[in-house]
N, C-alpha and C positions, 0 to 999 in steps of 0.2 A: 764331475768335470763339467765346466761350462760348455754350452753349445758352441760348435764351431772351432773347438780347440783340438789340435792334432793328438792322435793317440800317443802313448808313451814311447813306442818304438820310433816314431818320427821325431820326437823331441830328443831322444838320445843321439840321433844322427846329427842334429844341429848343435848339440850341447858344447862340443869342444871349440866351436867357432864363435860362441856367444860371449862368454866371460862375465856376464852379469852377476852370477852367484859368487864370483871371485872378487867382485868390486863392491857390490851393494851391501850385503849383510855383514854384521860384525862376526868374526870367527874367533871366539875366546881361546880355543886350543892353539891358535897360531898368533895370538896377540894382535889380530887385525881389527882396527876400528870400523865402525859403520861408515859406509860411503867411500872408503879408501881402498883403492885397488891392491890386491895381493902383490907382494914384491916379486912373485914368480910369474905374474901376468905380463905378457909382452904383446907385441903387435903381431898381426898375422904374418907368419913366416912363409906363407905359401903352402904350408903343410896342412892348413885347415884347423890348426890348434893354437889357441892363444896361451896355453899354459906351457911354460918353459920346462917344467918338471913333471909333465903329465904321466909318464911311465913310472915315475917314482913319487907321485904325489902323496901327501900325508893321508892317513886313515880317515880323517874328518872329511876330506875332499872325496875320497873313494866312496864313502857312505852316502853322499848326496844323491838323491833320487829326483830326476826331472819330473816336474808336475805341470799343471795348467798355467802357472805363472811363467814358466819357460816358454810356453807357446805364445804368450802375450808379448814377451820381451825379445826373444830371439830374432824375429823378423825385422826389428828396428835397425837402421843403417849404421849406427856407431855405438861403441861401448858406452860413451857418455849418455846417449839416448836410452840405451838398454838399462843402464844403472839408474837413471832418473825414473824410468817407468817402474822398475822393480821397487824402488823406495816409495813411489807414489801408491802402488798397489797396497803396500803394507802401512801407508800413512806415516812414513818415517822421514819425509823430506826435511822437516825442521830439525830433527835430531841429528841428521847427517851433516848439517851446516852447509856453508857455501861450497 
């Protein structure tokens, strides 16, 4: 883990309010392309969770484990900024398109 990155327990707390992993990567199991937000990703409902189906989310989403990348993107102010940083970290900006 890079220096200055929060431990996993702190990342889990911020996880449901971030949404970057629901917008940036492609998720083949769900047919979700790179850089396109998941259809279940909504705006903050005041509940602190962006996923509209969090309690019943698919197995591929349940198996996701927060890591140091989450610590880099979660503090950013908007989903757009978090998604862009996620793609930048992995060098995928060009593949994601505009």
